[in-house]
N, C-alpha and C positions, 0 to 999 in steps of 0.2 A: 140350298134352301135353309133359312134360319127358322127353327121351331122352338118356341118358348112355352113353358108351363109355369103356372103360379102354384105355390105350395105353402103350407104352414108346418111348423115343427109340431111333433107329436110327443106329448109327455107320457100320457097313459098308454100302456101296452098290454098285450095279452088278449086272449080270446074274447072276453067280455067287452073290453074297450074297443076292439076291432068291430064287434057286432054293433055297438052303439054308433060308431062312426058310419057304418054302412047304412044304418037306419036313417042317419042324417044326410044321406046322399054324398058321403065322403068315402074315399078309398085309402086304406092304409098302404104306405109304401116305404121303401128304404133306399138310401143312397150309401154305397159302400166303396171301399178301395181307395187308391191314391195315398196310401200311408197316412190316412186320417181316420178318426173314429167313425163308425157307422152313424148315419143320421136318419132318425125315424121321422117321416113326414106324412102329411095327408094331402090328397088331391081332390079336386071337385070331380065327382063321378061323371057328370055329363061331358066335361072337358076332356078327361082322359079316355072315356069310351069312344068319342068321335075321333080323337087323335089316333087311337089304335087302329082305326079303320083305314088310315092312310098308309100306303106302302112306305113312303119316305120316312115315316116316324120310326120304322123298324131298322132303318139303315142310315141314320143321320146322327151327328153329334147334336144333342139336345141341350137347351139351356133351361135350368130350373131356377126360378126366382124364389128364394126362401130366406126368411129372417134378414132381409136387407142385403143378401149376397147372391151371386150368380154361380151356380154349379154347372160345369160342363160334364155331361154324362152320356152314356149309351144305354138304351133299353136292353136288359138282360133276361128278364123273365116276367111273365104275366100269368096270373091265376084267374080263371073265369069260373063263374058258377056253373054247376053241372047242367042245368037246364034253363036258367034265366039268362037274359042278356045283361049280366051284371059282372063288373070287374071286381074281383075279390082282393087282389094284392098285386103290387108291381115292384120289381127290383130294378134299380139303376146302378150302373158302375161309373165311378168318376173317371174322367179322361184328362190326361196330362197333354195339353196342346203341343208340347215340345217333344213328345215321345211317340213312336209308332204304336198303333193299336192293331189288334187282331179282331176281326169280326166277320160276319157273313153279309153278303149283298145279294139281292135277287137278280135273276137273269131275265131280260126281255128278249124274246125271240122275234125277229123282224124278217120281212120279205119272204115268208114261206110260200105265199101265193105266186111269187115270181120264180120260184125254183123250178128248173126243168123237170125234175122228178115229180113235182106236184102238177104243174101246168100241162105237161105233155104225156106223162107216164102214169098219172093217176095214183101216185104214191102218197103216203101219209107220214107226217113228221112225228117222231116220238121224242119227248124230252126226257133224257136220262138224268139230268140235273136241273134243279130250279133255282139254285143259289150256289155261290162259291165262297170259300174261305179266302180272305185277303188280308194283307197288312199294308199300312200306309200311315202317313201323318194324318191327324184329324182334319187338317185343312184340305187334304186331297181325297177325302172319303167320298166315293160316288154313291148316288142314291140307287143306282142299278148299273149293270153291264149289258150291253147289247150283243146279241149273237145273230149275225147275218147269215140267213139260210139261202140266199138268192142263187148260190152256185151249185146247190146240191142236186144230184141225180139219184135215181133209185139205187140203193146199195151203198151210198156214201154216208159219211158221218162228219160232224164238226167236233174237233178236239179243243181242249183248253188253250193250246198254243196258238190257235187260229182266232182267238178272241182279242179284239183290239182293246188294250188297256189304257186308261188315262195316265198321264205322267205321274210318276211317284207311287203307282199302285202295283203291287206284286201279288200274284195268286199263290196261295199255299196249296200245293198239289199233294195228293195222296196216291202214289203210284206214278207210272210213267205216262204222262200226257193223256189223262182219261178222256173218254168220249162224253160230250155234252148233249148231243142230239144226233139222231139217225133218221134216214129217210128210207122207208121200205114200202113194199106193196101191201095192201090189205090182205089179210089171211084169205086164201082161196083164189086170189087174183093171179094172173099170169103176166109176165113182162111181154113186150111186143115180140122179142126174139123167141121166147118160149111159145107164144101163140102161133108165130109164123112156122116154127118147127113142127108144131102139132098139125097145122093145116097141110104141110108138105107131106106128112106121113099118111094122110088119108088117101 
């Protein structure tokens, strides 16, 4: 997915200047990195607010059109107002399209309803992770990674090594093959075997 934003360069900086921009429905932002000077910009509040509501915006290489040039960037930080639906500031990091990048991508859990542990044993899926650290070339960056839960029974887990990765994508793991999701019985519930054993004792 190609996502583009339009921006203007920002000359005046500081708290007062930022406050004036926000009153004019503009959002102060910055583009940094890539062995180039940081570039202060402004964004239309309505455009960036709605863009931030899309999951893909947080895990895609974005294009910012500013001063007649196109900047390839990743979203790195967003500051929101404490109680208003207002974007206060946004940070973007430049991306070199020829070099690997490190970023986080969200996990999409699929087929939970088809898992034997859910369908026949009344189990519940717990998500241990909701995103993963990955590295890849910008052209290979996925919007999300799918975690297939269809084979899980109660007491089983899905590990990072079981996630199917797109070509060119590598997961940066912290530890030895961490667990991504587990399937367990709700608290207080008994498995079929335990229930049968309990009946036999009566």
